[in-house]
N, C-alpha and C positions, 0 to 999 in steps of 0.2 A: 900199092903205092898211090893211086889217086885219093883214097882215106886220108894218106898222112899229109898228100899234098894240100887236102883242104882243110885237114886239123890246123897247118900251119897258117894257112892265110887266116883262118880264124882267130890264132894266137896274134899275130901280127895285127890285126883288126882290133883286136883287144888293148894290144898296147897302145895302139894309136888313139883308140877313142876315148880310153880310160880317164886321160887328162883333160878333156876337151868336156867332159859330162858335169854337168852342174846337178846336184841332190835337190830335190823340190818334193812338194808333198803329194804331187799325184792329182793332177787336174781331174775334175768332174766330165769332161768331154776327150774324147780320143784324138784330137787335132790340135789340142793345146798342150806345149810342153816346157815352154818358158816360164822358168821360176819366178821372174820379176811380176810377171803379171797374172800368174794364179790367182795370188789374194784378190785382186779386184773382181777378176770374172767371177768367182767361187762366191763372194759376198754379195756380188748383184744380182748373181743367180738365185742365192737363197732369198732375197727381198723381192726377187720379181721384177726387176729393173730391166734387165738384160737376161736373154735365153737363148738357148741354143735351136738348131734346127731338127727336123723331126728324124734325121739320121744320127745323131747324138753328135754332131759337130757346132763349134761355135764359131768357125769362118774370123778365127781373129784378125787375118790378113785383109780381110774384104773392107772396102771404102764404105761409109756411112754417108748416105744421102741427107738432105734436110729435112725429107719427109720420116725417114727414121728417125732421126733426131729428135722432132717433134714427139714420136711415140715414144721414145726412151724419158723425154723430159715428162711427159704425161704422167707416165709410170713412177719415175722418180717423186714428183710433187701428189701423185696420189688423185690427178683429175678426174673430175666426173664428166669423161669426154663425151658421153651417151645424151647428156644435158645438150651439149652443142652443136648436136647433130641439126643438119640444114642451116646453120648460121655460119658456115665459113666463108670469111670475106675477101679470100682470094679465089681468083676465075682460073688458076691453073693446077689445083690439087686433086689428086685422084679420089675416088669415094672412100676406099678403105684408109686414107689418111686423113679426111677431111676434118672428121671429128676431133682428132689430137692435135692436128693443127689449129682448128679454132678455140681450143680451150687453151692452147698453149699462148695465142695470140691475145684473147682477152684477159689472160692473167698477166700481160704484158713480157712474157720469156722470150717471144719471137716475134718478127716484124718482117715486112714484105720487101721487095726490093724495087717497088714503084709500079704504075699503071696497075694496082690492083693484081699482080702478082707476086707469089711466093717463092717460084724458084727452088722447088721442092727437089726436081730431079737431079739437081746439082749436089756435086760431095760439100759435105758442110766441112768447113775450115777449122782450124786450130782459133782463130781470132771468134768466129761465130759460135762457134760451141762453146769457147770460155765464155763469152759473152752472156750465152742463157744460162749457165752453171750461175756465172755473178748475180744476173738478176734475180735468180731463186735466192742468193744469198742476201739479196738487198741493195747491191751496189746499183750505179748507174738508172737511176730515177729519173733523171733530166737530161735533157739534151746538152746542157752547158757542159757535162760531166765530160764529154767526149774532147773538147777543146776543137783543135783544127783537123785532128785524123782519128775516127774513131779506132780504127786498127791498134794505132800506137798506143792511145789511152789504155784500150782492152789488154795487150798482151803486157802493158806495164803494171799493169793493177793485179792481174792473173798470175804474174811473177813474184810481185810483192808478197801474196798469200798463199806461194807453193802451189798454185793449181796444176803446174804443168812438170810437177815432181815425178821423176822417172818416164817423163816424156820427151822425145827428142824431134821438135817440130819447129817450122817459121811460122809465121801469121797466117800465110796461105797454104799451109799443107792441110792437101785432103787427109784427114784423121781416120784409121783404121778403126775396127772394132774393138780391139786389144787397146787402142789408145783411147778410146771414148770409156772403156771400163775403167781404165786407172783415171783419167780425167771426173769422171764422176765420182769415184771412190776419195780422189783427192777433194772434190766438193762437198762430200757428206763426213769429213774431218774439218773444215773450215768453219770458222764464225761465221754467225749471220750478224748484220749489220741494220743499223739504222741511219736516215739522214738526221745529221744534226747541224748542217751546215745553215746559209741564208738563201732563200730563193731570188732575192731581189727583186726587182719592180722591171717591167717592161714598158720601153719608150720607143714611141715613133717618131721618125725624122723622115721627113719626105715619105718614099716608099719603102723605107727599111726602120724593120723593128728589132731594138736591141734590147739586152737584158742588163741593167744597171745595178751593181751592189751584190752579183751572186757568188756563192762562197760555197766551194764544194768540200762537204765533211761528212764522213761516216765513223759512226762510233759503232764497236761490239755489242751486241746485246747480252744483258745478263740476267740471272734468276737464282733465287736461292731454292730452288726446287731442285730435290737430290736426283733428278731423273736427268739432269743437265750436268752430273758427272760420269757418266754411263761411255762416253767416247775418248773425251780429252779431259783428263783429272785436273784438279789443284783450282785452289781459290783466285779471284783477279786481283789485280792492284789498281785498279780503276774506279770500284765500285764500293759501295759499302761493306763490311766484312761480313762474310758469309754467302757473296755471291759467286754464281760460277758463268764461265762463258757459255755462250748455246752454240754448240755445232748444229750446223744442217740435218745430219742424221739423229743427232739427239731430238729435235724438233719433230722431225717427219715419223720418227718411228717410237716416240711418247717413252724414251729410255730403254726399248728393249732390244735395241741393236747397242751390244756393249763391246768394249776393245781394252784388252788387259796389254799394255804395253812394256809388262815385266816378266813375261814367260820365257821359256826356252822352248827348242825343238827336241827331238826325240836323239839328236847328238850334241845336245847342248848349246846349240848356237842361241846368242841372245835373238828371241823372237818376240812377235806379238799374237794373240788368240781373240779371234772374231767369235761372237756368239749371238744368237738371235732367239729371242722369245725362250730363253732359258737352256737352247741347243746349241752346241760348239759347230760352229762352221769349218774352223781349221785353225792350225798354228803356222804361222810363216815367219821365216827369218827376216832379220831387221838389217837389211843389206845397207841402211843408211849408216850404221854403227862401224861397218866393214871397212879397213883400212887398206886391206892387201888380200889375195889370195894367191896360191901356187900350186901348179901341178906337177913340180918337180920337189927334189930333195933341197933343202933350205937351211942354210948355218944358222947358229945361234947370231953371230953377228948380224946378218941380214933382218933376223927377226928383230933384233935391238935397235936397228938402225930404223923399221919402220914403227915399232911402238913408240919411239921417242924417249929421250932422257928422262923427262917429267912423270911421263906417264910409269916408265919402268921403277925410277924411285920412289914414286909416292901411290900408285894404285895397286889395288889388290889383282893377284892373279890368278886365273883359273885355266886348266888345260885338259882335254879329253880326245881320246882315240875311239871313235865310233861309239861315240855315246858313253865310254867309261872314263872313269876319272884318271889322268896320267901326271906324273909328274916332269913333263917332258920341259916345263916352263923353267926348271932348274938350270939348263943346257943353255938357257938363253942368255947371252953376255956381250959386251962387244968386243971381247977379248976371245971368242970362240969362232974360229973359222972353221968348224966341222959341222957337218950335216948332224942338223938335231933329231933323235931318235923317232922313229916313226915316221917320219917325214920321207917321201919317196919320189920316183918317177910314176906317177899314176895316180897317186893318194892326193886328194883335195885339202891342202892347207890353207886355213881362214885365220884373219886376225881382225879380231872386234875389239874397238877401243871404245869405251864409254865416258867421256869426259865429266857427264853430271853425277854419274854414280862412281866415278871414280874407279874403273874395273878393267881389266884387259883378259880377254878370254881367247885362248888358242885350241882351234879344233883341225883333228885330222880325220877325214873321212875316206875309207878305202873303197874301191868298184872292185867287184870279184866277177870270175866268168862261173857262168851255172850254165848247167845243162838240164832242160825239159826231162824229167823222169817217167813220161807217161802223157796221153794226149789230155786235153781240158776235159774234166769231167764235168758234164754238164748236170748230171742227178746230184753230185756233190757240191756242185758250185765252186770247184777250186781246181787248182794246178799245181803240180809237183816238181821241184827242181833239185838238183844234186849241186851245191856250192862248193867251187874249189878254192881251199884256202892253204895257206903255208906259215909256219910260224919260223921265227930265227932265233937259234939260242947259240951265242958265239958265232963260229963260222959253218955251223950246221943249220941247215934248211929242211923243214920237214913237211910234206904234201897233208891235208888232211882233207877229208871230204865230210858234209853236213848237209842232210834232206829236210828242207821245210817246205811246207803249203801255203798257199796263200788264195784269198777268197776273192771270186771274180765281182763281189760287191765293192771291194777295194781296190782292186788292178782290173787295167781292161786286158785281160789273160784269154779271150774266148779263143783265138786263134793258136794258143800255144800247141807244139806239137810234139811229141816225143823225138828225142836226139838233137834238136834244134839247141844252140846256144843264145844265151842272154846276158846283160850285163844286170848285176844287183848292187846294191848296198844293204849293209846288214847293221843292226843295232837292237838294244833291247829283247835279244833273241828271237826276232823277227826281220822278215826281207823287208827294207824302209821303200825300195824303189827297183823298177825293172824297166828297163829299155834294150831295143834292140842292138845287135851287133852287126856292124856293116861287114860284108863279107869283100874281100879284095880276091879277083881273080887273075889267072894268067900272071901270078908273081914268082918272079924267080929269086930264091933265097940264095945267096953266094956262102954266106958264113951264119953258124949258129955259136954263140958262147953258152958255156952252161956249167953250173956248180951242182954236182950230184944229180938229182932229178930236177933240179930249178934251172930252167931255160932264164938267163940273164939280159940277152942281148940277141938282135937278129938284125943282120945287114942287107939291104934289098938295094940293090943297084948302088953299091957304095956307099950309100946311107944308113948310118946305125942307130938303130932304136932299141932304147935300153928299156 
């Protein structure tokens, strides 16, 4: 009875967590599981801008100090910080950070807080960090650019160039390592600029010095070199024919850091792929194109309404289930109030609309319960799992089991223990993601609905879980 009760608890936990699970590529750090930020963290790790600690953690939720931000900026710009040892202009910077702060100060990327102080132990704010990135891009070369409020000017310009894309913060928010990674990645994809305004002339009236005729204007840099077509492709519309906009990442890495915006992941979701020096870093879902996701069954009418009449009538349609081509898109219409095939409670259904390419992609990713078939084998560096699946034919549901092995190089499975349960996604004949099952203890199950050998619903304390 005890084992049965535990199994029922596991089953219930699976049902409750499947719908909440987001499928990612699998981060390089064991404490990173947010699919929205894995991309930034892995790209920055590869090019040596931000790395984790000696325990294999990235510490994504840890706030970043101004001293630490100087180290990140020095790594980003590949500054020769050893050259600046002993030249630090600030009196409050510890020895480990001094050369980095000095190098950034010499390059005009950072500034102090007054009285020869840098304030390096304080947390770096969104306004401060974005200003450092924008100075690296070429913005804010003159004090007059800031107007009456430097924070307002900084946040306005940062927002205009999408520097805060996928970052939820206000000007004075203390940014985490997770957010800084995203901020830096956004900076790598941003255009570099040159000052093309008018510096004006200074005039002194009494004890006051003012600038007359200053005009702020910054223009994107361009070049005909093919290396400047490696991150954001396409010719410019403001320069002579054959010119490319220059992104910061293209300039810093001489075209060796590349971004393919027209790829797909293993589930055929629209994605982009990063590579560096000829080696692939990873493929990441393009969530900017996702208009809606569901973790419950969804009707053809609901999907029609989300896609919109224009896209439905004029765009090309594709649909996939677990990475395999499907014709479920044929069930999408404004008159179909029935649930579309393969969409279900616990399945992740995502809708992507690309107005530029005029395409609609609907994908369904199932999450399966899996049991470890053996302890992690260090000699073979692999873990074995039994995946529990079922198929539906008319009113008949059939359970099947399949065994799969995964490498310890691809997944953090060193603690896998025989008999323990996990959640997995599966495509292209391989396990694509693994996550722990949360076990709910001391649960009183009042009712179980079943169809053959398939449990379809569990009622706990009056609440029904499908």
